[in-house]
C-alpha positions as CSV (number, residue, x, y, z in Angstrom):
1,M,18.6,18.1,-28.3
2,K,20.0,17.6,-24.8
3,R,16.5,16.5,-23.6
4,M,16.2,13.9,-26.4
5,V,19.6,12.5,-25.6
6,A,18.9,12.4,-21.9
7,L,15.5,10.7,-22.5
8,T,17.0,8.1,-24.9
9,L,19.8,7.4,-22.4
10,A,17.3,7.0,-19.5
11,I,15.1,4.6,-21.6
12,F,18.2,2.6,-22.6
13,M,19.4,2.3,-19.0
14,V,16.0,1.1,-17.8
15,L,15.7,-1.5,-20.5
16,S,19.2,-2.7,-20.3
17,C,19.2,-3.1,-16.5
18,G,16.3,-5.6,-16.6
19,L,14.6,-3.9,-13.7
20,C,11.6,-5.6,-12.3
21,I,8.9,-3.4,-10.9
22,P,7.1,-5.0,-8.0
23,A,3.4,-5.9,-8.7
24,S,0.7,-4.1,-6.9
25,A,0.1,-7.2,-4.7
26,Q,3.5,-6.7,-3.2
27,T,4.1,-3.3,-1.8
28,D,7.5,-3.7,-0.1
29,A,10.7,-3.5,-2.1
30,S,12.8,-6.6,-2.1
31,Y,16.3,-7.6,-3.2
32,T,15.3,-11.1,-4.4
33,I,11.5,-10.9,-4.9
34,C,10.2,-9.1,-8.0
35,S,6.5,-9.9,-7.5
36,S,4.2,-12.4,-5.7
37,S,0.6,-13.2,-5.0
38,A,-1.6,-15.6,-3.1
39,T,-5.4,-16.1,-3.2
40,L,-7.8,-18.4,-1.5
41,N,-10.4,-20.0,-3.7
42,K,-13.3,-22.4,-3.4
43,G,-13.0,-25.9,-4.8
44,D,-15.8,-28.0,-6.5
45,E,-16.3,-30.5,-3.6
46,P,-17.8,-29.8,-0.1
47,G,-15.2,-28.2,2.1
48,E,-12.6,-28.0,-0.6
49,L,-10.5,-24.9,-0.8
50,F,-7.3,-24.1,-2.6
51,I,-4.6,-21.5,-2.4
52,S,-3.1,-20.2,-5.7
53,Y,0.3,-18.7,-5.4
54,S,3.1,-17.3,-7.4
55,V,6.5,-15.7,-6.8
56,T,8.9,-14.2,-9.3
57,A,12.5,-13.5,-8.4
58,N,14.7,-10.6,-9.6
59,M,17.3,-13.1,-10.6
60,Q,18.0,-16.9,-10.7
61,A,17.1,-18.0,-7.2
62,A,18.7,-21.0,-5.4
63,S,15.1,-21.6,-4.1
64,L,11.8,-19.9,-4.1
65,G,8.2,-20.6,-3.4
66,V,6.0,-20.8,-0.3
67,K,7.8,-20.7,3.0
68,T,4.7,-21.2,5.2
69,L,1.0,-21.6,4.5
70,K,-1.5,-21.1,7.4
71,I,-5.3,-21.5,7.3
72,Y,-7.4,-19.7,9.8
73,T,-11.2,-19.6,10.6
74,D,-12.7,-16.1,10.3
75,T,-12.4,-15.9,14.2
76,G,-8.6,-16.3,13.9
77,K,-8.3,-19.9,15.0
78,L,-5.4,-21.7,13.2
79,V,-6.7,-24.9,11.6
80,K,-3.8,-25.9,9.3
81,S,-0.2,-25.0,9.0
82,L,2.3,-26.2,6.4
83,S,5.9,-25.5,5.6
84,G,6.9,-25.5,2.0
85,T,9.3,-28.1,0.7
86,T,10.3,-29.4,-2.7
87,S,8.6,-32.7,-1.7
88,N,5.2,-31.1,-1.3
89,G,5.7,-29.0,-4.4
90,L,5.6,-25.6,-2.7
91,V,9.3,-24.8,-3.3
92,E,11.3,-24.8,-6.6
93,V,15.1,-24.8,-6.9
94,D,17.3,-23.0,-9.4
95,S,14.5,-21.0,-11.0
96,V,13.2,-17.4,-11.5
97,F,9.5,-18.3,-11.1
98,H,7.4,-20.7,-9.2
99,G,3.6,-20.9,-9.0
100,G,0.9,-23.4,-8.4
101,S,-1.9,-24.3,-6.0
102,Y,-2.4,-26.3,-2.9
103,H,-5.7,-28.1,-2.2
104,F,-7.1,-29.0,1.3
105,Y,-10.4,-29.7,3.0
106,V,-12.1,-27.9,5.8
107,T,-15.5,-27.8,7.4
108,P,-18.1,-26.9,4.7
109,G,-20.0,-23.7,5.3
110,Q,-17.4,-22.2,7.6
111,Y,-15.4,-19.0,6.8
112,Y,-11.6,-19.1,6.3
113,Y,-8.7,-17.0,5.3
114,A,-5.1,-17.8,4.6
115,E,-1.7,-16.4,5.5
116,V,0.9,-17.3,2.8
117,T,4.5,-16.3,3.2
118,V,6.5,-16.6,-0.1
119,F,10.3,-16.3,-0.4
120,A,13.1,-16.2,-2.8
121,A,16.7,-17.0,-1.8
122,T,20.0,-16.7,-3.6
123,N,23.1,-18.3,-2.1
124,T,23.7,-15.2,0.1
125,V,20.4,-13.3,0.5
126,S,16.8,-14.4,1.2
127,D,13.7,-12.2,1.3
128,S,10.1,-13.1,2.1
129,Y,6.7,-11.5,1.9
130,T,3.4,-12.4,3.6
131,H,0.0,-12.3,1.9
132,L,-3.3,-12.3,3.8
133,T,-6.1,-13.5,1.6
134,D,-9.7,-12.5,1.6
135,T,-12.1,-14.5,3.8
136,I,-14.3,-17.0,1.9
137,R,-16.9,-19.6,2.8
138,A,-16.0,-23.2,2.2
139,P,-18.5,-24.8,-0.2
140,Y,-21.2,-27.2,0.9
């Protein structure tokens, strides 16, 4: 009987706390970030690539989204760097989730990877997490 009560109490506590378990894409624990992801994908046009991203906060965030987005050749040469803002759509305010994609053009046939740093900030605390994408070849 004691085990049943303890188990019921444990389940109740987990459900009532609204805990968010970090997704496998994010291995570090964070106070503000529940889960996040970033992938580099081929577009339909020659040289077109796009980054798909998402970030979910543990609570209502004052702002969240992409802090920085950097594109590198497979040899490590930086070819594009962008800071996220609400103007370019990479940052959302007063939200729990933000996701989307960012399109850009590079040299067709070359190999690229991306470094995407996502963040979530309350009025007092901000955390970030950096994703390195797989290397892919830009379409011809």
